MDAnalysis code that builds the backbone (N, CA, C; Angstrom):
import MDAnalysis as mda
import numpy as np

u = mda.Universe.empty(669, n_residues=223, atom_resindex=np.repeat(np.arange(223), 3), trajectory=True)
u.add_TopologyAttr("name", ["N", "CA", "C"] * 223)
u.add_TopologyAttr("resid", np.arange(1, 224))
u.add_TopologyAttr("resname", ["UNK", "UNK", "UNK", "UNK", "UNK", "UNK", "UNK", "UNK", "UNK", "UNK", "UNK", "UNK", "UNK", "UNK", "UNK", "UNK", "UNK", "UNK", "UNK", "UNK", "UNK", "UNK", "UNK", "UNK", "UNK", "UNK", "UNK", "UNK", "UNK", "UNK", "UNK", "UNK", "UNK", "UNK", "UNK", "UNK", "UNK", "UNK", "UNK", "UNK", "UNK", "UNK", "UNK", "UNK", "UNK", "UNK", "UNK", "UNK", "UNK", "UNK", "UNK", "UNK", "UNK", "UNK", "UNK", "UNK", "UNK", "UNK", "UNK", "UNK", "UNK", "UNK", "UNK", "UNK", "UNK", "UNK", "UNK", "UNK", "UNK", "UNK", "UNK", "UNK", "UNK", "UNK", "UNK", "UNK", "UNK", "UNK", "UNK", "UNK", "UNK", "UNK", "UNK", "UNK", "UNK", "UNK", "UNK", "UNK", "UNK", "UNK", "UNK", "UNK", "UNK", "UNK", "UNK", "UNK", "UNK", "UNK", "UNK", "UNK", "UNK", "UNK", "UNK", "UNK", "UNK", "UNK", "UNK", "UNK", "UNK", "UNK", "UNK", "UNK", "UNK", "UNK", "UNK", "UNK", "UNK", "UNK", "UNK", "UNK", "UNK", "UNK", "UNK", "UNK", "UNK", "UNK", "UNK", "UNK", "UNK", "UNK", "UNK", "UNK", "UNK", "UNK", "UNK", "UNK", "UNK", "UNK", "UNK", "UNK", "UNK", "UNK", "UNK", "UNK", "UNK", "UNK", "UNK", "UNK", "UNK", "UNK", "UNK", "UNK", "UNK", "UNK", "UNK", "UNK", "UNK", "UNK", "UNK", "UNK", "UNK", "UNK", "UNK", "UNK", "UNK", "UNK", "UNK", "UNK", "UNK", "UNK", "UNK", "UNK", "UNK", "UNK", "UNK", "UNK", "UNK", "UNK", "UNK", "UNK", "UNK", "UNK", "UNK", "UNK", "UNK", "UNK", "UNK", "UNK", "UNK", "UNK", "UNK", "UNK", "UNK", "UNK", "UNK", "UNK", "UNK", "UNK", "UNK", "UNK", "UNK", "UNK", "UNK", "UNK", "UNK", "UNK", "UNK", "UNK", "UNK", "UNK", "UNK", "UNK", "UNK", "UNK", "UNK", "UNK", "UNK", "UNK", "UNK", "UNK", "UNK", "UNK", "UNK"])
u.atoms.positions = np.array([
    [-1.223, 29.342, 20.659],
    [-0.368, 28.153, 20.614],
    [0.260, 27.881, 19.250],
    [-0.647, 28.082, 18.171],
    [-0.002, 27.876, 16.891],
    [1.042, 28.873, 16.411],
    [0.837, 30.141, 16.998],
    [1.892, 31.022, 16.696],
    [3.314, 30.698, 17.470],
    [3.078, 30.250, 18.594],
    [4.350, 29.828, 19.315],
    [5.043, 28.667, 18.572],
    [4.227, 27.650, 18.148],
    [4.809, 26.573, 17.397],
    [5.410, 27.043, 16.114],
    [4.882, 28.041, 15.504],
    [5.353, 28.565, 14.210],
    [6.724, 29.223, 14.467],
    [6.755, 30.066, 15.564],
    [8.113, 30.680, 15.882],
    [9.256, 29.695, 16.246],
    [8.880, 28.526, 16.968],
    [9.742, 27.592, 17.233],
    [10.348, 26.904, 15.950],
    [9.442, 26.605, 15.074],
    [9.851, 26.017, 13.811],
    [10.700, 26.909, 12.902],
    [10.305, 28.110, 12.915],
    [11.023, 29.193, 12.249],
    [12.465, 29.342, 12.665],
    [12.631, 29.311, 14.097],
    [13.876, 29.479, 14.537],
    [14.747, 28.218, 14.374],
    [14.193, 27.122, 14.440],
    [14.925, 25.887, 14.166],
    [15.377, 25.817, 12.834],
    [14.642, 26.287, 11.848],
    [14.842, 26.189, 10.443],
    [15.976, 27.148, 10.026],
    [16.133, 28.238, 10.838],
    [17.209, 29.187, 10.571],
    [18.286, 29.097, 11.672],
    [18.571, 27.717, 12.070],
    [19.533, 27.544, 13.118],
    [20.935, 27.929, 12.636],
    [21.133, 28.380, 11.342],
    [22.561, 28.715, 11.019],
    [22.935, 29.908, 11.652],
    [22.071, 30.838, 12.040],
    [22.343, 31.998, 12.767],
    [22.598, 31.828, 14.343],
    [22.208, 30.670, 14.814],
    [22.299, 30.419, 16.263],
    [23.704, 30.308, 16.582],
    [23.963, 31.038, 17.758],
    [25.385, 31.068, 18.348],
    [25.659, 29.959, 19.391],
    [24.687, 29.627, 20.185],
    [24.891, 28.667, 21.278],
    [23.593, 28.001, 21.921],
    [23.632, 26.833, 22.223],
    [22.430, 26.164, 22.918],
    [22.944, 25.700, 24.230],
    [22.045, 25.790, 25.139],
    [22.436, 25.390, 26.558],
    [21.325, 24.653, 27.258],
    [21.657, 23.505, 27.998],
    [20.631, 22.927, 28.765],
    [21.130, 22.587, 30.201],
    [20.361, 23.037, 31.163],
    [20.834, 23.037, 32.568],
    [19.938, 23.120, 33.666],
    [20.302, 23.350, 34.826],
    [19.494, 23.411, 36.046],
    [19.310, 24.857, 36.532],
    [18.129, 25.030, 37.194],
    [17.836, 26.325, 37.723],
    [17.425, 26.183, 39.204],
    [17.953, 27.053, 40.039],
    [17.545, 26.997, 41.530],
    [17.506, 28.317, 42.065],
    [16.459, 28.625, 42.890],
    [16.409, 29.960, 43.398],
    [15.388, 30.103, 44.600],
    [15.159, 31.418, 44.933],
    [14.125, 31.703, 46.192],
    [13.239, 32.696, 45.498],
    [12.067, 32.665, 46.142],
    [11.039, 33.569, 45.759],
    [10.369, 34.298, 46.928],
    [9.759, 35.381, 46.606],
    [9.039, 36.146, 47.734],
    [7.611, 36.433, 47.240],
    [6.545, 36.047, 47.938],
    [5.258, 36.363, 47.465],
    [4.917, 37.818, 47.470],
    [4.259, 38.381, 46.384],
    [3.820, 39.592, 46.324],
    [2.385, 39.674, 46.415],
    [1.822, 39.923, 47.556],
    [0.375, 39.796, 47.889],
    [-0.164, 41.061, 48.553],
    [-0.105, 42.125, 47.831],
    [-0.562, 43.452, 48.351],
    [-2.016, 43.649, 48.428],
    [-2.818, 42.912, 47.594],
    [-4.235, 43.053, 47.580],
    [-4.908, 41.593, 47.786],
    [-4.345, 40.528, 47.237],
    [-4.940, 39.209, 47.318],
    [-4.569, 38.492, 48.479],
    [-5.290, 37.456, 48.733],
    [-5.052, 36.632, 49.966],
    [-5.686, 37.018, 51.245],
    [-6.638, 37.971, 51.135],
    [-7.246, 38.577, 52.425],
    [-8.264, 37.476, 52.840],
    [-8.219, 37.192, 54.105],
    [-9.266, 36.440, 54.861],
    [-10.183, 37.284, 55.535],
    [-11.546, 37.279, 55.330],
    [-12.542, 38.140, 56.009],
    [-13.705, 37.241, 56.520],
    [-14.212, 37.712, 57.731],
    [-15.403, 37.118, 58.209],
    [-16.090, 38.125, 59.071],
    [-17.455, 37.940, 59.118],
    [-18.313, 38.876, 59.987],
    [-18.010, 38.725, 61.519],
    [-18.140, 39.820, 62.203],
    [-18.602, 41.220, 61.860],
    [-17.456, 41.963, 61.128],
    [-16.203, 41.931, 61.730],
    [-15.189, 42.836, 61.150],
    [-13.802, 42.234, 61.148],
    [-13.725, 40.922, 60.989],
    [-12.436, 40.147, 60.894],
    [-11.822, 40.394, 59.502],
    [-10.521, 40.732, 59.493],
    [-9.796, 40.884, 58.213],
    [-8.355, 40.633, 58.440],
    [-7.778, 39.660, 57.709],
    [-6.375, 39.379, 57.858],
    [-5.687, 39.283, 56.421],
    [-4.501, 39.884, 56.347],
    [-3.779, 39.647, 55.011],
    [-2.609, 38.764, 55.420],
    [-2.030, 37.963, 54.488],
    [-0.832, 37.038, 54.692],
    [0.324, 37.912, 54.880],
    [1.239, 37.293, 55.770],
    [2.545, 37.796, 55.816],
    [3.534, 37.007, 54.897],
    [4.189, 37.540, 53.844],
    [4.853, 36.677, 52.882],
    [6.068, 35.930, 53.547],
    [6.240, 34.746, 53.246],
    [7.370, 34.007, 53.636],
    [8.266, 33.637, 52.401],
    [9.508, 33.351, 52.599],
    [10.431, 33.071, 51.590],
    [10.053, 31.569, 51.099],
    [10.092, 31.456, 49.878],
    [9.918, 30.195, 49.098],
    [11.043, 29.846, 48.192],
    [10.850, 28.758, 47.357],
    [11.878, 28.503, 46.506],
    [11.337, 27.736, 45.264],
    [12.367, 27.663, 44.386],
    [11.900, 26.991, 43.078],
    [13.140, 26.258, 42.466],
    [12.850, 25.248, 41.709],
    [13.982, 24.490, 41.010],
    [13.406, 23.822, 39.722],
    [14.319, 23.621, 38.901],
    [13.873, 22.959, 37.540],
    [14.933, 22.847, 36.469],
    [14.533, 22.792, 35.208],
    [15.549, 22.518, 34.167],
    [15.175, 23.654, 33.169],
    [16.127, 23.948, 32.294],
    [15.863, 25.004, 31.195],
    [16.647, 24.552, 29.890],
    [16.185, 25.080, 28.853],
    [16.905, 24.899, 27.515],
    [16.890, 26.336, 26.927],
    [18.130, 26.800, 26.533],
    [18.237, 28.116, 25.986],
    [18.960, 28.083, 24.631],
    [18.494, 28.815, 23.701],
    [19.142, 28.830, 22.343],
    [19.233, 30.352, 22.007],
    [20.451, 30.833, 21.630],
    [20.599, 32.169, 21.113],
    [20.737, 32.307, 19.701],
    [20.019, 33.515, 19.312],
    [20.190, 33.887, 17.814],
    [20.487, 35.399, 17.832],
    [21.937, 35.535, 17.819],
    [22.538, 36.827, 17.817],
    [22.129, 37.355, 19.168],
    [21.354, 38.534, 19.061],
    [20.832, 39.340, 20.214],
    [19.640, 38.667, 20.857],
    [18.945, 37.860, 20.207],
    [17.696, 37.163, 20.594],
    [17.874, 35.800, 21.263],
    [16.971, 35.365, 22.040],
    [17.096, 34.113, 22.616],
    [15.690, 33.506, 22.921],
    [15.561, 32.326, 22.911],
    [14.415, 31.574, 23.314],
    [14.774, 30.631, 24.450],
    [13.841, 30.539, 25.410],
    [14.281, 29.726, 26.661],
    [12.995, 29.104, 27.293],
    [12.729, 27.841, 26.918],
    [11.752, 27.047, 27.593],
    [12.261, 26.560, 28.900],
    [11.446, 26.591, 29.932],
    [11.881, 26.053, 31.247],
    [10.739, 25.440, 32.003],
    [11.030, 24.469, 32.807],
    [10.155, 23.635, 33.568],
    [10.477, 23.764, 34.964],
    [9.732, 24.456, 35.856],
    [10.024, 24.719, 37.142],
    [8.960, 24.354, 38.215],
    [9.486, 24.011, 39.374],
    [8.568, 23.654, 40.425],
    [8.735, 24.826, 41.502],
    [7.737, 25.463, 41.810],
    [7.611, 26.636, 42.630],
    [6.940, 26.167, 44.060],
    [7.460, 26.701, 45.229],
    [6.754, 26.677, 46.520],
    [6.688, 28.072, 47.044],
    [5.526, 28.545, 47.211],
    [5.360, 29.931, 47.881],
    [4.485, 29.821, 49.068],
    [4.722, 30.714, 50.122],
    [3.923, 30.477, 51.364],
    [3.692, 31.988, 52.012],
    [2.693, 32.048, 52.831],
    [2.406, 33.161, 53.576],
    [1.718, 32.687, 54.935],
    [1.893, 33.331, 56.151],
    [1.214, 32.975, 57.326],
    [0.282, 34.148, 57.686],
    [-0.600, 33.836, 58.638],
    [-1.587, 34.822, 59.073],
    [-1.581, 34.923, 60.563],
    [-1.639, 36.133, 61.098],
    [-1.470, 36.293, 62.642],
    [-2.923, 36.258, 63.182],
    [-3.301, 35.022, 63.525],
    [-4.479, 34.861, 64.265],
    [-4.211, 34.746, 65.717],
    [-5.205, 34.996, 66.549],
    [-5.165, 34.802, 68.015],
    [-4.772, 33.324, 68.352],
    [-3.669, 33.051, 69.025],
    [-3.307, 31.670, 69.380],
    [-2.872, 30.662, 68.334],
    [-2.768, 31.260, 67.012],
    [-2.370, 30.364, 65.999],
    [-1.876, 31.217, 64.810],
    [-1.078, 30.523, 63.926],
    [-0.600, 31.266, 62.756],
    [-0.720, 30.141, 61.604],
    [-1.873, 30.121, 60.997],
    [-2.077, 29.183, 59.836],
    [-1.203, 29.640, 58.621],
    [-0.666, 28.679, 58.011],
    [0.235, 28.889, 56.892],
    [-0.362, 28.380, 55.549],
    [-0.509, 29.298, 54.591],
    [-1.079, 29.046, 53.233],
    [0.139, 28.768, 52.335],
    [0.017, 27.460, 51.706],
    [1.092, 27.050, 50.756],
    [0.541, 26.911, 49.454],
    [1.324, 27.280, 48.342],
    [1.016, 27.090, 47.080],
    [2.171, 26.376, 46.430],
    [2.037, 25.100, 45.945],
    [2.956, 24.359, 45.180],
    [2.407, 24.319, 43.678],
    [3.252, 24.561, 42.856],
    [2.811, 24.526, 41.445],
    [4.183, 24.164, 40.471],
    [3.821, 23.500, 39.343],
    [4.704, 23.158, 38.250],
    [4.452, 24.188, 37.249],
    [5.335, 24.938, 36.804],
    [5.194, 25.928, 35.848],
    [6.090, 25.612, 34.546],
    [5.244, 25.606, 33.365],
    [5.976, 25.467, 32.211],
    [6.130, 26.832, 31.465],
    [7.249, 27.467, 31.200],
    [7.393, 28.754, 30.831],
    [8.114, 28.731, 29.399],
    [7.621, 29.657, 28.528],
    [8.361, 29.816, 27.314],
    [8.838, 31.297, 27.215],
    [10.113, 31.507, 27.543],
    [10.535, 32.827, 27.582],
    [11.260, 33.245, 26.225],
    [11.031, 34.526, 25.918],
    [11.687, 35.149, 24.818],
    [12.605, 36.277, 25.327],
    [13.759, 36.364, 24.839],
    [14.645, 37.390, 25.313],
    [15.311, 38.382, 24.305],
    [15.917, 39.407, 24.779],
    [16.655, 40.409, 23.919],
    [17.711, 40.875, 24.784],
    [18.957, 40.824, 24.067],
    [20.102, 41.424, 24.845],
    [20.282, 42.960, 24.631],
    [19.954, 43.694, 25.645],
    [19.847, 45.109, 25.722],
    [21.339, 45.663, 25.791],
    [22.059, 45.141, 26.626],
    [23.478, 45.471, 26.765],
    [24.217, 44.143, 26.766],
    [25.588, 44.236, 26.729],
    [26.400, 43.010, 26.708],
    [26.183, 42.260, 28.014],
    [25.751, 41.005, 27.954],
    [25.519, 40.136, 29.103],
    [24.168, 40.339, 29.852],
    [23.456, 41.370, 29.489],
    [22.259, 41.804, 30.180],
    [21.128, 41.744, 29.137],
    [20.102, 40.945, 29.491],
    [18.933, 40.731, 28.672],
    [17.478, 40.871, 29.418],
    [16.632, 41.207, 28.640],
    [15.267, 41.245, 29.204],
    [14.480, 40.089, 28.708],
    [13.667, 39.449, 29.630],
    [12.911, 38.185, 29.264],
    [11.396, 38.433, 29.552],
    [10.593, 37.881, 28.768],
    [9.132, 37.705, 29.010],
    [8.559, 36.564, 28.177],
    [7.431, 36.118, 28.602],
    [6.770, 35.034, 27.896],
    [5.550, 34.473, 28.589],
    [4.790, 33.591, 27.929],
    [3.667, 32.946, 28.575],
    [4.078, 31.764, 29.538],
    [3.287, 31.438, 30.464],
    [3.511, 30.275, 31.332],
    [2.150, 29.555, 31.539],
    [2.318, 28.295, 31.751],
    [1.162, 27.369, 32.094],
    [1.452, 26.613, 33.407],
    [0.505, 26.864, 34.354],
    [0.767, 26.312, 35.599],
    [-0.119, 25.134, 36.051],
    [0.489, 24.132, 36.592],
    [-0.317, 23.131, 37.222],
    [-0.255, 23.104, 38.751],
    [-1.367, 23.325, 39.370],
    [-1.300, 23.370, 40.826],
    [-1.298, 22.020, 41.545],
    [-0.226, 21.911, 42.243],
    [-0.034, 20.588, 42.955],
    [-0.590, 20.626, 44.360],
    [-0.419, 21.740, 45.079],
    [-0.863, 21.896, 46.372],
    [-1.219, 23.448, 46.518],
    [-2.483, 23.620, 47.227],
    [-2.918, 25.029, 47.453],
    [-3.948, 25.018, 48.603],
    [-3.292, 25.017, 49.878],
    [-4.182, 24.850, 51.031],
    [-3.514, 25.525, 52.240],
    [-4.239, 25.382, 53.427],
    [-3.785, 25.656, 54.684],
    [-3.198, 24.539, 55.487],
    [-2.130, 24.819, 56.241],
    [-1.493, 23.591, 56.920],
    [-2.314, 23.027, 58.107],
    [-3.182, 23.957, 58.635],
    [-3.897, 23.575, 59.847],
    [-4.884, 22.492, 59.540],
    [-5.589, 22.583, 58.361],
    [-6.628, 21.650, 58.097],
    [-6.587, 20.999, 56.819],
    [-5.628, 21.519, 56.001],
    [-5.431, 20.772, 54.677],
    [-6.545, 21.028, 53.713],
    [-7.446, 22.146, 53.831],
    [-8.350, 22.449, 52.956],
    [-7.791, 22.738, 51.556],
    [-8.257, 21.949, 50.515],
    [-7.689, 22.004, 49.187],
    [-8.357, 23.126, 48.437],
    [-7.660, 24.141, 47.887],
    [-8.229, 25.270, 47.123],
    [-7.652, 25.242, 45.671],
    [-7.241, 24.132, 45.148],
    [-6.421, 24.131, 43.966],
    [-7.282, 24.449, 42.741],
    [-8.576, 24.265, 42.736],
    [-9.350, 24.459, 41.536],
    [-9.847, 25.850, 41.203],
    [-9.295, 26.717, 41.928],
    [-9.857, 28.181, 41.666],
    [-8.999, 29.150, 40.930],
    [-7.836, 28.502, 40.521],
    [-6.825, 29.581, 39.881],
    [-6.761, 29.352, 38.311],
    [-6.526, 30.490, 37.754],
    [-6.155, 30.411, 36.329],
    [-4.908, 29.544, 35.961],
    [-4.907, 28.883, 34.919],
    [-3.699, 28.151, 34.489],
    [-2.669, 28.991, 33.950],
    [-3.039, 30.132, 33.584],
    [-2.112, 31.021, 32.639],
    [-1.536, 32.012, 33.498],
    [-0.230, 32.228, 33.324],
    [0.619, 33.216, 34.124],
    [1.609, 33.789, 33.183],
    [2.134, 34.956, 33.494],
    [3.137, 35.777, 32.658],
    [4.373, 35.977, 33.536],
    [5.559, 35.279, 33.235],
    [6.783, 35.590, 33.915],
    [7.446, 36.614, 33.030],
    [8.126, 37.657, 33.607],
    [8.901, 38.576, 32.907],
    [9.950, 39.104, 33.894],
    [11.158, 39.543, 33.323],
    [12.119, 39.996, 34.152],
    [13.488, 40.348, 33.378],
    [14.620, 40.187, 33.950],
    [15.952, 40.496, 33.375],
    [16.801, 39.355, 33.901],
    [17.930, 39.237, 32.987],
    [18.934, 38.108, 33.155],
    [20.393, 38.759, 32.861],
    [21.309, 38.275, 33.802],
    [22.610, 38.683, 33.543],
    [23.566, 37.526, 33.579],
    [24.362, 37.433, 32.551],
    [25.296, 36.309, 32.259],
    [26.559, 36.550, 33.139],
    [26.784, 35.652, 34.064],
    [28.056, 35.762, 34.918],
    [29.162, 35.173, 34.158],
    [29.066, 33.940, 33.540],
    [29.987, 33.334, 32.847],
    [29.334, 32.478, 31.631],
    [30.161, 31.590, 30.941],
    [29.528, 30.880, 29.868],
    [28.417, 29.888, 30.432],
    [28.744, 29.345, 31.633],
    [27.853, 28.340, 32.144],
    [26.771, 29.002, 33.205],
    [27.088, 30.072, 33.851],
    [26.226, 30.558, 34.875],
    [25.647, 31.852, 34.600],
    [24.291, 32.014, 34.843],
    [23.679, 33.218, 34.844],
    [22.606, 33.342, 35.936],
    [22.243, 34.650, 36.193],
    [21.376, 35.043, 37.348],
    [20.174, 35.852, 36.665],
    [19.011, 35.649, 37.102],
    [17.924, 36.341, 36.710],
    [16.913, 36.695, 37.842],
    [16.319, 37.829, 37.563],
    [15.243, 38.390, 38.652],
    [13.995, 38.444, 37.812],
    [12.973, 37.630, 38.272],
    [11.749, 37.497, 37.482],
    [10.499, 37.859, 38.373],
    [9.432, 38.310, 37.643],
    [8.177, 38.540, 38.332],
    [7.188, 37.598, 37.623],
    [6.447, 36.749, 38.460],
    [5.507, 35.915, 37.994],
    [4.171, 36.202, 38.244],
    [3.450, 36.786, 37.306],
    [2.018, 37.258, 37.502],
    [0.978, 36.341, 36.930],
    [0.134, 35.869, 37.904],
    [-1.042, 34.977, 37.462],
    [-2.205, 35.695, 37.239],
    [-2.908, 35.351, 36.187],
    [-4.098, 36.182, 35.760],
    [-5.194, 36.368, 36.668],
    [-5.431, 35.420, 37.475],
    [-6.583, 35.549, 38.447],
    [-7.088, 34.156, 38.985],
    [-7.992, 34.237, 39.939],
    [-8.733, 33.089, 40.398],
    [-10.261, 33.433, 40.454],
    [-11.043, 32.355, 40.790],
    [-12.546, 32.604, 40.807],
    [-12.983, 33.270, 42.194],
    [-12.069, 33.101, 43.075],
    [-12.357, 33.773, 44.326],
    [-13.545, 33.157, 45.100],
    [-13.836, 33.899, 46.213],
    [-15.074, 33.481, 47.057],
    [-14.995, 32.108, 47.574],
    [-13.929, 31.663, 48.084],
    [-13.705, 30.353, 48.710],
    [-13.929, 30.616, 50.207],
    [-14.384, 29.532, 50.886],
    [-14.718, 29.562, 52.263],
    [-13.874, 28.602, 53.138],
    [-12.698, 28.814, 53.396],
    [-11.940, 27.762, 54.210],
    [-12.506, 27.930, 55.624],
    [-12.444, 26.707, 56.395],
    [-12.745, 26.564, 57.804],
    [-11.431, 26.457, 58.617],
    [-11.105, 27.415, 59.351],
    [-9.762, 27.403, 60.029],
    [-9.854, 27.556, 61.535],
    [-8.931, 27.182, 62.319],
    [-8.955, 27.250, 63.768],
    [-8.707, 28.831, 64.028],
    [-9.608, 29.282, 65.002],
    [-9.412, 30.769, 65.259],
    [-9.930, 30.956, 66.671],
    [-9.003, 31.460, 67.577],
    [-9.323, 31.860, 68.984],
    [-10.015, 30.623, 69.644],
    [-9.326, 29.580, 69.713],
    [-9.670, 28.237, 70.335],
    [-11.032, 27.673, 69.846],
    [-11.357, 28.153, 68.632],
    [-12.506, 27.530, 67.917],
    [-12.323, 27.464, 66.437],
    [-13.389, 27.269, 65.732],
    [-13.314, 27.177, 64.195],
    [-14.029, 28.367, 63.602],
    [-13.556, 28.983, 62.625],
    [-14.218, 30.161, 62.061],
    [-14.144, 30.033, 60.565],
    [-15.266, 30.225, 59.943],
    [-15.414, 30.134, 58.556],
    [-15.052, 31.586, 57.887],
    [-14.009, 31.489, 57.060],
    [-13.468, 32.784, 56.448],
    [-13.935, 32.820, 54.890],
    [-13.938, 33.992, 54.431],
    [-14.176, 34.135, 52.979],
    [-12.751, 34.600, 52.327],
    [-12.241, 33.758, 51.507],
    [-11.025, 34.060, 50.708],
    [-11.289, 34.531, 49.428],
    [-11.021, 35.855, 49.209],
    [-11.474, 36.539, 47.939],
    [-10.659, 36.145, 46.708],
    [-9.432, 36.032, 46.907],
    [-8.432, 35.663, 45.863],
    [-7.227, 34.912, 46.283],
    [-7.069, 33.685, 45.983],
    [-6.015, 32.748, 46.510],
    [-4.791, 32.836, 45.716],
    [-4.738, 33.471, 44.673],
    [-3.561, 33.495, 43.728],
    [-2.330, 34.114, 44.414],
    [-1.129, 33.676, 44.004],
    [0.019, 34.258, 44.498],
    [0.933, 34.753, 43.387],
    [1.273, 35.908, 43.344],
    [2.263, 36.521, 42.375],
    [3.634, 36.565, 43.277],
    [4.773, 36.066, 42.533],
    [5.968, 35.984, 43.135],
    [7.120, 36.680, 42.414],
    [8.071, 37.265, 43.268],
    [9.295, 37.740, 42.709],
    [10.366, 36.805, 42.959],
    [11.039, 36.346, 41.908],
    [11.999, 35.146, 42.244],
    [13.506, 35.561, 41.734],
    [14.394, 35.098, 42.441],
    [15.863, 35.242, 42.061],
    [16.271, 33.839, 41.805],
    [16.712, 33.659, 40.455],
    [17.279, 32.356, 39.928],
    [18.716, 32.293, 39.591],
    [19.288, 31.185, 39.849],
    [20.685, 30.934, 39.372],
    [20.591, 29.773, 38.516],
    [21.088, 29.887, 37.335],
    [20.993, 28.707, 36.317],
    [22.405, 28.395, 35.842],
    [22.609, 27.036, 35.853],
    [23.864, 26.514, 35.489],
    [23.710, 25.481, 34.257],
    [24.412, 25.925, 33.264],
    [24.374, 25.021, 31.924],
    [25.299, 23.770, 32.142],
    [24.641, 22.647, 32.180],
    [25.246, 21.252, 32.330],
    [25.844, 20.823, 30.909],
    [25.099, 21.137, 29.889],
    [25.446, 20.781, 28.577],
    [25.404, 21.999, 27.678],
    [26.317, 22.212, 26.827],
    [26.458, 23.351, 25.928],
    [26.934, 22.867, 24.544],
    [26.366, 23.514, 23.416],
    [26.823, 23.100, 22.203],
    [26.725, 24.444, 21.231],
    [27.659, 24.578, 20.384],
    [27.820, 25.773, 19.533],
    [27.504, 25.344, 18.049],
    [26.899, 26.238, 17.303],
    [26.588, 26.121, 15.963],
    [27.819, 25.932, 15.097],
    [27.835, 24.736, 14.347],
    [29.074, 24.637, 13.475],
    [28.702, 24.580, 11.976],
    [27.453, 24.738, 11.737],
    [26.953, 24.754, 10.335],
    [27.704, 25.792, 9.441],
    [27.846, 27.027, 9.931],
    [28.314, 28.161, 9.229],
    [29.850, 27.831, 9.013],
    [30.499, 27.120, 10.074],
    [31.983, 26.725, 9.835],
    [32.132, 25.717, 8.690],
    [31.218, 24.840, 8.682],
    [31.445, 23.847, 7.546],
    [31.228, 24.434, 6.286],
    [30.265, 25.415, 6.274],
    [30.052, 26.131, 4.910],
    [31.162, 26.929, 4.449],
    [31.846, 27.633, 5.382],
    [33.117, 28.309, 5.014],
    [34.286, 27.389, 4.624],
    [34.393, 26.382, 5.378],
    [35.497, 25.280, 4.919],
    [35.171, 24.798, 3.519],
    [33.892, 24.562, 3.192],
    [33.573, 24.058, 2.007],
    [33.818, 25.049, 0.896],
    [33.645, 26.326, 1.118],
    [33.757, 27.379, 0.154],
    [35.369, 27.520, -0.103],
    [36.189, 27.165, 0.788],
    [37.454, 27.351, 0.542],
    [38.126, 26.246, -0.377],
    [37.357, 25.113, -0.303],
    [37.880, 23.981, -1.144],
    [37.235, 23.970, -2.522],
    [36.498, 24.937, -2.932],
    [35.948, 25.037, -4.283],
    [36.750, 25.963, -5.150],
    [37.124, 25.477, -6.375],
    [37.826, 26.156, -7.273],
    [37.140, 26.509, -8.540],
    [35.890, 26.299, -8.643],
    [35.126, 26.414, -9.991],
    [33.971, 27.398, -9.687],
])
């Protein structure tokens, strides 16, 4: 955390090289990536993996550019879901979280940048719809978002991101309706990693003018 604060102070102190600042809104869809986690198991041989369902996210961002580099803090609300094919029922597992992300970027090609950085998540909801069993206390607060961004116009950009959560404590035992009764399952890992497509629109924009003032001042000096 101290290193991140130092970077922010350093970049702010050297704002003369900054080209542009943006503040705006982000909206998009996400798709859970649960190849191994989310399995429900019960004796003697019950095993179910979730079927990913489309979710969404929305929030705000601030972006500041430093030539080819950029820094982008953003505050997003995510909803991700998956359902299970039980006999006579399809319980839906829902994860709602607020994610604070500090992304650093580099422009590889014109209008095309790579992004990565740390994220801190606060779990708002983490349960099954059929009984509302709360599983929110099992997940790590740390996640790592990374991906790519393409600038469509001065105000609009699109990004494709992967959000990786470090892990969960596992070994939770939700009690769920199963085959006209109730069944206690073991949920070995409740975390959800997501692939997200985001559209960001800059509501406010500002350009650095310090260098322009410096140049105009130099033209007026004759000594």
